[in-house]
DRENLOLO-986872 format. One line per 10 residues: number of its first residue (from 1); for each residue x, y, z of N, C-alpha, C. Coordinates in steps of 0.02 Angstrom, whole numbers, plus 50000, padded with zeros to 5 digits. Each point is the difference from the previous one (the first is absolute). Example, Ala and Ser with C-alpha at 12.3 -4.5 7.8 and 13.67 -1.06 7.14 Angstrom:
% DRENLOLO-986872
1) 50660,49716,50390,49955,50059,50000,50045,50060,50000 ~ 49982,50053,49964,50042,50059,50003,49961,50055,50037 .
END
This chain:
% DRENLOLO-986872
1) 55851,52514,61115,49929,49989,49991,49960,50013,50018 ~ 49927,50037,49969,49948,50016,50018,49961,49961,50023 ~ 49959,50009,50059,49941,49951,50032,49944,50014,49990 ~ 49940,49963,49975,49935,50018,49993,49990,50020,50036 ~ 49934,50072,49979,49949,50030,50047,49962,49949,50030 ~ 49945,50021,50059,49948,49969,49998,49969,49979,49963 ~ 49978,49936,50000,49979,49966,49963,49894,50022,49999 ~ 49991,50020,49952,49929,50014,49976,49975,49942,49977 ~ 49919,49997,49993,49970,49967,49984,49939,50011,49961 ~ 50008,49955,49938,49939,50021,49927,49940,49940,50000 .
11) 49962,50014,49998,49932,49936,49993,49992,50013,49920 ~ 49997,49915,49973,49988,49972,49918,49949,49976,50021 ~ 49948,49980,49954,49948,49978,49967,50022,49919,49981 ~ 49977,49959,50033,50005,49901,49999,49936,49990,49987 ~ 49997,49967,49930,49934,49967,49993,49929,50025,50042 ~ 50004,50052,49986,49945,50044,50042,50010,50025,50089 ~ 50075,49972,50028,49993,50009,50063,50057,50084,49992 ~ 50015,49998,50086,50055,50038,49995,50056,49990,50033 ~ 50064,49986,49994,50055,49975,50016,50041,50040,50007 ~ 50047,49993,50065,50037,50056,50037,50046,50022,49974 .
21) 50057,50026,49966,50067,49981,49996,50023,50034,50026 ~ 50070,50029,50029,50042,50019,50028,50076,50030,49954 ~ 49985,50058,49979,50072,50034,49947,50039,50020,50046 ~ 50077,50007,49958,50036,50032,50041,49984,50091,49974 ~ 49995,50047,50047,49997,50059,49977,50058,50028,49977 ~ 50056,49950,49984,50062,50048,49962,49978,49974,49926 ~ 50027,49964,49991,49994,49952,49937,49923,50005,49965 ~ 49943,49984,50045,49941,50010,49973,49979,49907,49989 ~ 50051,49966,50014,50003,49917,49995,49960,49957,50054 ~ 49991,49953,49977,49967,49963,50020,50053,49983,50092 .
31) 49992,49995,50029,50049,49991,50067,50049,49924,49990 ~ 49982,49965,49980,50028,49922,49988,50043,50040,49907 ~ 49976,50041,49984,50037,50009,49937,50046,50086,50007 ~ 50003,50022,50054,50031,50048,50026,50104,49980,49967 ~ 50020,50038,49971,50052,50012,49983,50045,50069,50042 ~ 49987,50015,50029,50000,50064,50037,50092,49974,50017 ~ 50033,49958,50015,50049,49978,50067,50055,49979,49924 ~ 49957,50051,49937,50060,49952,49931,50018,50068,49983 ~ 49936,50072,50030,50018,50035,49969,50058,50072,50036 ~ 50089,49999,49969,50038,50022,50004,49974,50090,50010 .
41) 50042,50029,50057,50001,50052,49998,50058,50057,49980 ~ 49981,50033,49913,50071,50025,49984,50006,50076,50020 ~ 50059,50012,50011,50026,50056,50005,50020,50046,49958 ~ 49937,50004,49924,50013,50049,49939,50021,50052,50007 ~ 50025,50043,49957,50043,50072,49979,49929,50022,49969 ~ 49954,49972,49949,49989,50039,49974,49905,49999,50028 ~ 49971,50070,50024,49941,49975,50014,49941,49999,49940 ~ 49968,49960,50041,49933,49954,49934,49925,50019,50032 ~ 49967,50038,49957,49938,50036,50030,49960,49966,49946 ~ 49961,49935,50010,49966,49971,50002,49896,50027,49975 .
51) 49978,50035,49942,49958,50002,49976,49940,49966,49989 ~ 49961,49978,50053,49953,49931,49996,49928,49995,49980 ~ 49980,49981,49960,49917,50014,49983,49960,49976,50026 ~ 49947,50043,50021,49988,49967,50057,49949,49938,49999 ~ 49993,49942,49936,49986,49947,49994,50040,49946,50026 ~ 50049,50051,49997,50074,49924,50045,49999,50005,50039 ~ 49969,50037,50053,49999,50009,50077,50009,49934,50022 ~ 49956,49962,49975,49981,49943,50076,50011,49920,49931 ~ 50025,50001,49936,50009,49951,49982,50062,49953,50016 ~ 49983,49936,50023,50020,49982,50038,50068,49961,49986 .
61) 50021,50009,49931,50066,49971,49968,50026,50094,49966 ~ 49989,50033,50036,50031,50085,49977,50061,49989,50036 ~ 50068,50017,49958,50052,50011,50024,50018,50058,50016 ~ 49981,50046,49977,50013,50089,50043,50011,49978,50064 ~ 49969,49966,50040,50020,50014,50081,50035,49963,49974 ~ 50022,49949,50007,50068,49950,49987,50073,50070,50021 ~ 49976,50025,49938,50058,50041,49982,50003,50044,50074 ~ 49960,50041,50015,50002,50046,50045,50019,49994,50073 ~ 49986,49914,50014,50010,49953,50055,50061,49997,50008 ~ 50073,49988,49947,50042,49987,49997,50056,50050,49967 .
71) 49980,50049,49995,50034,50079,49954,50012,50027,50068 ~ 50035,50024,50040,50015,50064,50044,49977,50075,49977 ~ 50018,50005,49959,49977,50046,49974,49957,50016,49923 ~ 49946,49965,50032,49913,50021,49942,49954,50016,50040 ~ 49952,50024,49933,49946,50018,50052,49943,49989,49935 ~ 49922,49979,50042,49973,49962,49954,49918,50064,50020 ~ 49989,50016,49951,49949,50044,49989,49932,49972,49967 ~ 49932,49970,50041,49965,49985,49952,49920,50067,50016 ~ 49974,49982,49932,49949,50045,49985,49953,50008,49974 ~ 49945,50028,49972,50002,49998,49918,50000,50079,49953 .
81) 50019,49985,49939,50044,50037,49957,49992,50052,50038 ~ 49956,50041,49987,50024,50072,50023,50029,50030,50085 ~ 49976,49939,50008,50014,50008,50073,50089,50000,50021 ~ 50029,49948,49953,50076,50012,49985,50026,50020,49991 ~ 49962,50026,49957,50020,50084,49916,50028,50051,50068 ~ 49946,50020,50039,50007,50072,50028,50059,49982,50093 ~ 49998,49917,49992,50048,49979,50066,50065,50008,49980 ~ 50001,49988,49904,50076,50004,49989,50019,50069,49994 ~ 49951,50055,49982,50027,50067,49982,49997,50022,50072 ~ 49998,49968,50057,50013,50046,50042,50043,49959,50052 .
91) 50024,49974,49959,50071,49940,50052,50058,50050,49970 ~ 50037,49990,50052,50086,50018,49994,50014,49954,49958 ~ 50041,50009,49922,50026,49947,49974,50062,50008,50004 ~ 50072,49955,49962,50055,50001,50012,50008,50046,49912 ~ 50056,50052,50027,49996,50039,49921,50030,49937,49938 ~ 50040,49947,50019,50010,49953,49942,49958,49933,50021 ~ 49927,50023,49986,49967,49963,50019,49954,49960,49915 ~ 50000,49970,49985,49980,49948,49928,49941,49965,50021 ~ 49966,49958,49943,49954,49951,49985,49996,49942,49964 ~ 49988,49932,50033,50024,49947,49958,49943,49983,49987 .
101) 49989,50024,49921,49954,49977,49958,50035,49979,49939 ~ 49961,49950,49965,50018,49971,49903,50006,50079,49956 ~ 49992,49988,49965,49962,50047,49937,50082,50056,49972 ~ 49966,50017,49931,50047,50023,49989,50043,50093,50031 ~ 50049,50010,49993,50055,50051,50058,50005,49972,50037 ~ 50009,49946,50030,50023,49941,50061,50085,50017,49994 ~ 50014,50015,50062,50102,49987,49993,49999,49944,50040 ~ 50047,49929,49955,49994,49937,50038,50052,50002,50057 ~ 49973,49967,50048,50051,50021,50066,50061,49995,49989 ~ 50002,49934,49982,50060,49949,49993,50025,50030,49955 .
111) 50012,50043,49963,50064,50083,49964,50001,50030,50018 ~ 49964,50017,50064,50025,50071,50030,50060,49984,50037 ~ 50040,50068,50001,50056,49989,50037,50000,50017,50083 ~ 50037,49998,50046,49967,50034,50085,49943,50066,50004 ~ 50071,50047,49966,49967,50048,50014,49928,50033,49941 ~ 49964,49950,49985,49951,50000,49942,49934,49964,50052 ~ 49996,49963,50011,49977,49947,50074,49939,50064,50063 ~ 49938,49949,49967,49966,50056,50051,50011,49979,50069 ~ 49998,50034,50027,50003,49989,50093,49938,49994,50018 ~ 49930,50008,49979,49944,49987,50013,49962,49984,49930 .
121) 49957,49929,50021,49966,49962,49945,49930,50006,50010 ~ 49959,50006,49967,49940,49981,49994,49973,49957,49965 ~ 49970,49948,50032,49984,49953,49964,49907,49990,50004 ~ 49946,49979,49953,49960,49988,50007,49984,49936,49989 ~ 49950,49969,50039,49946,49946,50046,49972,49992,49965 ~ 49969,49941,49964,49936,49991,50000,49993,49979,49920 ~ 49947,49981,49960,49985,49973,49962,50039,50044,49940 ~ 49983,49959,49909,50064,50030,49966,49941,50060,50018 ~ 49923,49990,49965,49946,50038,49989,50024,50062,50069 ~ 49978,49972,50059,49987,50055,50060,50089,50044,50001 .
131) 50049,49983,49973,50051,50042,49983,49998,50050,49958 ~ 49972,49976,49954,50003,50047,49957,49951,50078,50005 ~ 49945,49964,50007,49943,50051,50059,50039,50043,50046 ~ 50076,49988,50060,50005,50019,50036,50059,50049,49952 ~ 50033,49984,49954,50043,50053,49947,49954,50035,49997 ~ 49932,50009,49955,49960,50003,49966,49974,50064,50061 ~ 49978,50007,50059,49963,50045,50033,50049,50026,50049 ~ 50067,49965,50010,50050,50045,50059,50044,50055,49931 ~ 49962,50056,50009,50076,50022,49930,50050,50036,50030 ~ 50034,49999,50049,50057,50002,50032,50055,49948,49952 .
141) 49974,49918,49995,50031,49962,49987,50008,50011,49939 ~ 49985,50029,49953,50029,50001,49936,50038,50064,49996 ~ 50022,50037,50041,50049,50063,50013,50061,49971,49997 ~ 49999,49923,50079,50059,49986,50007,50039,49956,49966 ~ 50081,49998,49990,50025,49971,49963,49998,49903,50022 ~ 49986,49960,49934,49959,49961,49982,50098,49911,50008 ~ 49944,49985,50018,50061,49957,50001,49971,49925,49995 ~ 50062,49983,49949,49975,49900,50016,50039,49929,50000 ~ 49976,49946,50001,50061,49970,49995,49988,49932,49945 ~ 50050,49954,49972,49986,49970,49978,49995,49938,50002 .
151) 49936,49923,50037,50019,49959,50041,50044,49926,49954 ~ 50073,49972,50044,50023,49968,49982,49972,49935,49972 ~ 49941,49985,50069,49946,49961,49972,49945,49994,50031 ~ 49955,49962,49983,49918,49999,50012,49965,50000,50070 ~ 49963,50039,50000,49979,50012,50063,49980,49921,50034 ~ 50018,49992,50060,49979,49945,50044,49925,50001,50028 ~ 49956,50039,49976,49939,50029,50047,49984,49944,49974 ~ 49975,49929,49997,49970,49968,49968,49941,49986,50047 ~ 49981,50048,50055,49906,49991,50041,49980,50039,49975 ~ 50011,50052,49949,49954,50065,49975,50034,49999,49933 .
161) 49916,50022,49964,50023,49993,49924,50019,50049,49952 ~ 50057,50011,49992,50028,50043,49980,49996,50021,49909 ~ 50001,50074,49978,50000,50018,49926,50033,49956,49950 ~ 50065,49984,50028,50047,49975,49960,50046,49963,50006 ~ 50052,49954,49990,50070,49978,50044,50045,50043,50043 ~ 49992,50033,49966,50074,50068,50007,49964,50039,50061 ~ 49927,50002,50015,49978,50062,50065,50030,49961,50058 ~ 50001,50047,50043,50051,49981,50091,49929,50016,50038 ~ 49994,49965,50049,49971,50025,50066,50022,50049,50012 ~ 49969,50064,50054,50038,50057,50040,50049,49948,50041 .
171) 50010,49954,50002,50064,49993,50062,50068,49979,49948 ~ 49982,49986,49948,50048,49983,49931,50039,50050,49977 ~ 49948,50052,49991,50000,50060,49971,50068,50037,50040 ~ 49963,49999,50073,50057,50064,50031,50059,49969,50028 ~ 49993,49949,50000,50066,49953,50030,50068,50001,49949 ~ 49961,50003,49919,50040,49987,49930,50041,50085,50018 ~ 49946,50046,49981,50008,50074,50017,50054,50000,50055 ~ 50003,49995,50071,50034,50011,50043,50058,49958,49973 ~ 50005,49961,49963,50074,49970,49990,50037,49994,49939 ~ 49950,50048,49972,50059,50051,49967,50010,50088,50003 .
181) 49967,50020,50064,50014,50074,50038,50040,49980,50051 ~ 50011,49946,50016,50051,49988,50076,50025,49915,49995 ~ 50032,50006,49994,50014,49897,49941,50032,49996,50095 ~ 50035,50047,50029,50040,49965,50058,49955,50007,50055 ~ 49961,49987,49984,49945,50004,50069,49981,49926,50032 ~ 50003,49974,50045,49974,49915,50000,49927,49988,50023 ~ 49983,49962,49987,49908,50010,50004,49969,49951,49975 ~ 50018,50028,49929,49958,49986,49940,49993,49956,49972 ~ 50033,49962,50026,50013,49908,49953,49950,49974,50058 ~ 50039,50023,50073,49931,49956,50060,49950,50024,49969 .
191) 49966,50045,49986,49924,50021,50001,49998,49964,49937 ~ 50011,49989,49960,49987,49971,49947,49996,49937,49988 ~ 50008,49952,50048,49995,49937,50030,49987,49992,50066 ~ 49935,50054,50008,49945,50000,50051,49960,49999,49957 ~ 50009,50048,49960,49931,50023,49924,49978,49897,50005 ~ 50068,49968,49932,49978,49951,49991,49986,49948,50028 ~ 50014,49986,50064,49961,49964,50047,49937,50008,50004 ~ 49995,50079,50011,49905,50004,50024,49954,49968,49923 ~ 50068,50020,49940,49924,49973,49934,50010,49930,50016 ~ 50059,49973,49996,49996,49913,50012,49944,49976,50060 .
201) 50014,50029,50041,49940,49951,50043,49915,50029,49993 ~ 50023,50049,49982,49914,50001,49976,50003,49969,49923 ~ 50025,49953,49988,50001,49983,49928,49974,49911,50022 ~ 50053,49991,50076,49990,49939,50017,49958,49985,50040 ~ 49962,50059,50014,49953,49999,50065,49937,49979,49971 ~ 49973,49946,49989,49951,49967,49989,49921,50040,50003 ~ 49964,49988,49935,49947,50048,49990,49925,49968,50060 ~ 49979,50079,50039,49974,49969,50022,49925,49982,49973 ~ 49932,49986,50033,49925,49976,49944,49986,50065,50003 ~ 50027,50047,50034,49950,50080,50003,50049,50042,49960 .
211) 49974,50088,49986,50035,50023,49988,50047,50008,49935 ~ 50016,49965,49966,50013,49972,49965,49964,49992,49899 ~ 50006,50017,49956,49976,50013,49962,50013,49928,49943 ~ 49927,49954,49971,50034,49925,49973,50026,50036,49956 ~ 50072,49972,49985,49993,49991,49915,49981,49981,49953 ~ 49973,50052,49967,49952,49991,49916,50042,50012,49936 ~ 49975,49957,49978,49984,50024,49901,50034,50059,49990 ~ 50032,50009,49968,50012,50084,49968,49964,49990,49937 ~ 49971,50089,50052,49926,49996,49968,49992,50046,49896 ~ 49979,49993,49976,49985,49991,49923,49987,50087,49997 .
221) 49975,50019,50037,49973,50101,50013,50062,50009,50034 ~ 50052,50011,49977,50040,50053,50073,49986,50089,49998 ~ 49957,50016,49987,49967,50059,49999,49963,49989,50057 ~ 49945,49940,49992,49952,50020,50064,49951,50041,49978 ~ 49990,49984,49917,49941,50015,49961,49904,49956,50051 ~ 49977,50037,50025,49924,49988,50013,49997,49970,49945 ~ 49953,49924,50041,49978,49942,49955,49936,50051,49959 ~ 49968,50066,50026,49932,50011,49964,50023,50031,49955 ~ 50073,50032,49990,50013,50021,49948,50008,49979,49927 ~ 50067,49931,50041,50004,49954,49948,49914,49944,49983 .
231) 49962,50011,50032,49960,49933,49986,49898,50036,49995 ~ 50017,50046,50002,49926,50047,50029,49997,50067,49957 ~ 50043,50008,49956,50017,50057,49993,49916,50030,49961 ~ 49941,49970,49968,49953,50049,49995,49951,50053,50072 ~ 50015,49949,50046,49997,50000,50045,50024,50038,50051 ~ 50037,50042,49976,50039,50040,50021,49986,50084,50015 ~ 49988,50043,50047,49978,50075,49969,50070,50025,50055 ~ 50034,50043,49950,50050,50047,50008,49966,50075,50032 ~ 50032,50025,50037,49962,50054,50049,50034,50050,50004 ~ 50008,50049,50018,50040,50062,50034,49990,50068,50032 .
241) 49986,50007,50056,49989,50083,50039,50022,50026,50000 ~ 49991,50061,50011,50017,50026,50025,49969,50052,50068 ~ 50046,50014,50054,49966,50010,50064,50012,50079,50007 ~ 49962,50011,50075,50004,50094,50006,50065,50015,50018 ~ 50016,50062,49999,50055,50041,50054,50006,49960,50042 ~ 50053,49999,50049,50017,50028,50059,49975,50058,50019 ~ 50002,50004,50075,49983,50051,50042,50050,50069,49964 ~ 50067,49980,49979,50041,50042,49980,49988,50023,49938 ~ 49976,49973,49964,49988,50025,49941,50002,49953,49947 ~ 50086,49950,50038,50000,49961,49930,49961,49939,49996 .
251) 50026,49940,49949,49987,49943,49997,49996,49959,50044 ~ 50058,49998,50057,49988,49947,50039,49960,50036,50073 ~ 49981,49972,50015,49960,50009,50060,50049,49997,50047 ~ 50017,50015,50048,50032,50000,50068,49980,49926,50069 ~ 50051,49979,50007,49978,49934,50049,49952,50041,50035 ~ 49972,49957,50031,49942,49992,50054,49918,49989,49988 ~ 49962,50024,50031,49948,49983,49976,49954,50003,49931 ~ 50031,50049,49967,49962,50031,49968,50019,49945,49940 ~ 49971,49956,49973,49987,49957,49951,49986,50027,49911 ~ 50025,49989,49958,49985,50041,49924,49965,49967,49983 .
261) 49939,50034,49975,49952,49951,49943,50013,50010,49933 ~ 49982,49991,49968,50003,49986,49919,49940,50068,49977 ~ 50034,50073,49964,49964,50042,49970,49986,49984,49895 ~ 50029,49944,50007,49972,49989,49932,50039,49940,49957 ~ 49956,49941,49973,49993,49936,49988,50011,49967,49935 ~ 50031,49984,49993,49986,49952,49892,50018,49933,50031 ~ 49989,49955,49965,50019,49954,49980,49963,49952,49942 ~ 50027,49938,49984,49969,49975,49926,50026,49926,50014 ~ 49939,49973,49977,49984,49917,50009,50031,49979,49942 ~ 50071,49938,50011,50026,50031,49910,49969,49939,49955 .
271) 49942,49928,50047,49968,49980,49964,49941,50002,49917 ~ 49966,50071,50043,49958,50037,49962,50012,50076,49988 ~ 50046,50033,50016,50016,50052,49988,49959,50037,50063 ~ 49964,50001,50032,49931,50020,50035,50062,50064,50047 ~ 49983,50055,49990,50021,50029,50033,49968,50037,50060 ~ 50036,50011,50049,49964,50040,50053,50050,50064,50039 ~ 49960,50082,50013,50045,50058,50004,49944,50021,50042 ~ 50025,50031,50084,49960,50043,50025,50044,50053,50024 ~ 49958,50068,49990,50025,50047,50057,49964,50021,50059 ~ 50061,49973,50066,49958,49994,50066,50015,50096,50022 .
281) 49936,50030,50033,50013,50051,50061,50075,49992,50032 ~ 50037,50046,50004,50051,49981,50047,49967,50046,50069 ~ 50034,50007,50050,49978,50021,50032,50045,50063,50030 ~ 50043,50013,49970,50044,50060,50026,50012,50017,49914 ~ 49984,50090,49998,50019,50029,49939,50049,49972,49963 ~ 50010,50009,49938,50061,49980,49940,50029,50035,49980 ~ 50082,50004,50024,50037,50076,50011,50006,49980,49864 ~ 50040,50074,49994,49990,50024,49933,50082,49951,49982 ~ 50033,49962,50058,50053,49976,49954,49984,49903,50031 ~ 49966,50002,50050,49984,49935,50013,49958,49994,49931 .
291) 49956,50032,49965,49969,49988,49936,50031,49985,49938 ~ 50061,50062,49993,50049,49969,49944,50046,49932,50021 ~ 50017,49987,50047,50012,49946,50009,49973,49929,49973 ~ 49939,50010,50007,49944,49934,49990,49981,50016,49929 ~ 50035,50073,49958,49969,50006,49941,49933,49958,49965 ~ 49986,50070,50085,49922,50001,49967,49977,50058,50003 ~ 49929,50025,49990,49958,50070,50019,49940,50010,50040 ~ 50024,50037,50053,49940,50000,50056,49940,49984,49990 ~ 49959,50045,49937,49952,49980,49976,49972,49902,49988 ~ 50048,49967,50012,49995,49914,49964,49955,49980,50096 .
301) 49996,50029,50031,49961,49969,50085,49937,50052,49963 ~ 49970,50035,49940,49955,50026,50004,49927,49954,50027 ~ 50012,49939,49994,49953,49919,50001,50001,49978,50054 ~ 50045,50034,50031,50038,49906,50032,49960,49990,50077 ~ 50025,49927,50011,49961,49971,50033,50029,50004,50076 ~ 49945,49955,50031,50026,50006,50077,50030,49946,50022 ~ 50056,50006,50033,50021,49929,50010,49968,49919,50026 ~ 49936,50028,50012,49947,49943,50011,49984,49976,49928 ~ 49988,50045,49942,49973,49973,49943,50053,49972,49952 ~ 50062,50015,50015,50059,49985,49997,49993,49933,49985 .
311) 49994,49990,50095,50027,49913,50018,49937,49962,49961 ~ 49947,50029,49989,49954,49931,50006,49985,50003,49891 ~ 50042,50044,49971,49984,49998,49934,50064,49944,50007 ~ 50078,50006,50032,50059,49990,49978,49964,49932,50019 ~ 49971,49972,50044,49989,49928,50014,49957,49961,49942 ~ 49937,50080,49991,49965,49996,49949,50033,49934,49935 ~ 50051,50035,49993,50032,49971,49929,50055,49959,50016 ~ 50019,49964,50051,50054,49942,50012,49944,49949,49981 ~ 50037,49954,49998,49943,49936,49996,50047,49945,50033 ~ 49954,49945,50012,50041,49969,50027,50079,49946,50002 .
321) 49976,49978,49948,50067,49965,49944,50058,50066,49980 ~ 49988,50075,50022,50052,50030,50004,50052,50020,50033 ~ 50081,49997,49984,50065,50025,50018,50025,50065,49983 ~ 49980,50030,50069,50034,50105,49990,50061,49978,49988 ~ 50034,50048,49981,50095,50013,49989,49981,50061,49991 ~ 50071,50021,50062,50005,50058,49999,50086,50015,50017 ~ 50031,50064,49990,50072,49998,49979,50033,50010,50093 ~ 49980,50017,50026,50035,50016,50054,49929,49964,50048 ~ 50046,50001,50085,49952,50002,50044,49971,50040,50017 ~ 50012,50050,49994,49981,50091,50006,49916,49980,49997 .
331) 50005,49986,49913,49925,50010,49978,49959,49946,50043 ~ 49986,49947,50007,50015,49961,50036,49933,50024,50062 ~ 50062,50030,50023,49996,50026,50079,49938,50039,49979 ~ 49992,50083,49944,49955,50031,50001,49904,49949,50009 ~ 50013,49943,49967,49926,49972,49981,49998,49963,50063 ~ 50045,50008,50064,49985,49955,50058,50003,50047,50047 ~ 50005,50091,49989,49995,50019,50060,49904,50017,49973 ~ 49988,50014,49963,49914,50015,49967,49971,49938,50015 ~ 50026,49923,50028,49955,49957,49996,49976,49947,49939 ~ 50047,50012,49920,49965,49969,49948,50065,49963,49948 .
341) 50045,49973,50077,50049,49947,49956,49966,49948,49988 ~ 50043,49959,49953,49969,49954,49954,50019,49949,50043 ~ 49962,49938,49971,50017,49923,50051,50072,49998,49969 ~ 50015,49999,49930,50049,49968,49970,50055,50070,49985 ~ 50059,50005,50012,50044,50059,49958,50060,49975,50003 ~ 50040,50012,49954,50060,49990,50001,50042,50081,49984 ~ 50040,50001,50018,50076,50065,50001,50032,49969,49963 ~ 50004,50061,49936,50053,49964,49958,50086,50022,50036 ~ 50002,50042,50025,50071,50022,50046,50034,49928,50027 ~ 49952,49962,50010,50021,49934,50006,50018,49960,49982 .
351) 49948,50017,49932,50062,49939,49952,50092,50031,49975 ~ 50039,49927,50024,50077,50034,49949,49997,50012,49936 ~ 49979,50037,49972,50000,50030,49963,50090,50032,49984 ~ 49995,50016,50031,50079,50051,49994,50065,49979,50062 ~ 50007,49941,49994,50044,49993,50061,50034,50015,50012 ~ 50060,50027,49951,50048,50027,50026,49985,50115,50012 ~ 49933,50007,50008,50011,50037,49997,49996,50076,49964 ~ 50021,49973,49945,50019,50051,49939,49973,50055,49960 ~ 49925,49995,50038,49951,50061,49971,49967,50021,50060 ~ 49991,50061,50010,49957,50041,50080,49940,49988,49973 .
361) 49970,50032,49966,49922,49975,49984,49992,49938,49930 ~ 49934,50013,50049,49952,49934,49934,50009,50054,49911 ~ 50023,50037,49994,49979,50054,49935,50075,49968,49968 ~ 50048,50034,50058,50094,49947,49974,49968,49971,50003 ~ 49995,49940,50018,49997,49926,49992,49972,49979,49926 ~ 49958,50054,49977,49956,49983,49930,50024,50024,49947 ~ 50043,50043,50010,50030,50028,49977,50063,49952,49953 ~ 50027,49997,50071,50086,49963,49977,49985,49946,49962 ~ 49928,49943,50024,49960,49959,49954,49971,49986,49956 ~ 50006,50090,49954,49973,50030,49955,49913,49950,49973 .
371) 49975,50008,50092,49931,49991,49993,49963,50062,49979 ~ 49946,50007,49942,49973,50081,50005,49926,49959,50005 ~ 49996,50029,50058,49887,50014,50024,49976,50032,49941 ~ 49947,49985,50013,49936,50024,49962,50017,50072,49998 ~ 49962,50007,49974,49970,50074,50010,49927,50030,50081 ~ 50036,50041,50034,49933,50009,50047,49952,50012,49993 ~ 49958,49940,50021,49925,50017,50005,49954,50040,50049 ~ 50055,49999,50050,49953,50067,50055,50060,50055,49993 ~ 49958,50060,50042,50051,50047,50007,50044,50027,50042 ~ 50047,50024,49974,50048,50008,50068,50069,49968,50031 .
381) 50037,49990,50053,50041,49959,50017,49971,49925,49994 ~ 49953,49992,50041,49987,49974,50017,49952,49926,49931 ~ 49985,50038,49926,49996,49947,49950,50051,49981,49973 ~ 50089,50050,49988,50043,49985,49988,50033,49919,50061 ~ 50008,50033,50067,50003,49928,50031,49948,49950,49967 ~ 49950,49986,50012,49964,49935,49982,50026,49989,49953 ~ 50014,50040,49954,50031,49957,49902,50053,49956,50037 ~ 50042,50074,50016,50065,49922,50049,49978,49959,50024 ~ 49966,49979,50039,49981,49949,50048,49963,49948,49968 ~ 49958,50005,49935,49986,49970,49960,50041,49974,49957 .
391) 50046,50043,49968,50079,49961,49975,50028,49974,50033 ~ 50007,50016,50045,50059,49930,50078,49956,49926,49983 ~ 49941,50030,50026,49953,49897,49999,50031,49977,49952 ~ 49970,50038,49922,50003,49958,49949,50073,49991,49982 ~ 50056,50016,50011,50073,49989,50010,49998,49922,50048 ~ 49987,50035,50077,50005,49944,50014,49950,49924,49981 ~ 49969,50010,49982,49941,49927,49980,50026,49975,49951 ~ 50047,50037,49943,50032,49961,49954,50089,49983,50034 ~ 50021,50017,50037,50059,49976,50003,49964,49948,50062 ~ 49955,49998,50057,49959,49930,50040,50002,49957,49936 .
401) 49964,50019,49932,49977,49920,49969,50084,49987,49974 ~ 50043,50046,49997,50070,49949,49962,50033,49956,50037 ~ 49986,50036,50083,50034,49951,50060,49963,49944,49994 ~ 49935,49999,50010,49962,49936,49986,49988,49975,49927 ~ 50036,50030,49939,49982,49964,49958,49945,49994,49967 ~ 49955,50038,49999,49934,50017,49975,49987,50056,49961 ~ 49945,49974,49950,49989,50089,49971,49971,50027,50051 ~ 50014,50078,49965,49968,50062,50034,49932,49993,49995 ~ 49964,50037,50055,49938,50004,49952,49980,50075,49973 ~ 49932,50006,49966,49998,50034,49956,49942,50035,50026 .
411) 49995,50093,50041,49954,50015,50029,50019,50059,49981 .
END
């Protein structure tokens, strides 16, 4: 059996105070709930390589660390997507390596003959959304053979929400895969029992007065549409801004002290139709390819205002009752960088209007829903994106009113 490593400490907020809790550094559970003594040491034949999304690293209920602790032939790599891709490219993989991931083209491990079974198996660890981003961003994963399992029973990971009844935790998926690849290996059943015991202990453990969210009535607004969009549409100001190019001539500035500033800003107040448009003096020369990307002409800036003038005019345009709506947090960042951030702002991208991430962009979402924006009233890409944002706000307003069983506002 494996023994827990030296305990570590974490500090939790309890009713405004600070309480010291001691955790096991191996299973990352509180010491009174440590189950390391139940985890077997398994002499597996197939090497298991786990690619863990960075956000899973310190999750108290993560099961990849249990797999790593149990399997003698296993490796756990934790990093951001780009770094994981590089580390995987630099790693010497077994010639007969494959990826455990569902989807078209994946072969069922239970249907393979012994000589067809992989000798190294890559496991993706993270939420389903994180797993999709890892597979998307790590090109090598899409060039390797893909395998899948068919769960005989529903997953037992009842302390974390799964997308469906047949979804398995990383531990359950790994055990199921290895049982199909090397059924003669002992210890998998014991590992599953340790996992079930951990889950049941957590479920039986009384909830503390802190650290747990109280069960609440299910919201009738599943998308999380902001109240301002649902109930205060006339005072919504939809805005979009183009930023200056970065030091390298690209749209995105390099990270560091250089904060991007707006060079073109457009907005529309939905209740009155009032519009706002300002061309702002750029701090750097605007390259031709950058202007082409923005779909505007160089002479558009012939009467550009200074950054201070823009801030004064923008603040003068906004009214105390307004709520500014932008699509991306980076757009709000442009205002923050020049000291012109509004008192109230809604980020459309934070709304769960596309929970399955079926559309890569707002344009694609609108096309998929057959929503046709009105013709842009402002020039360039900014005008197009402002029109898209306005169409999206109206769409969300209608959905929010439907959830609330109220008629949509007419503006």
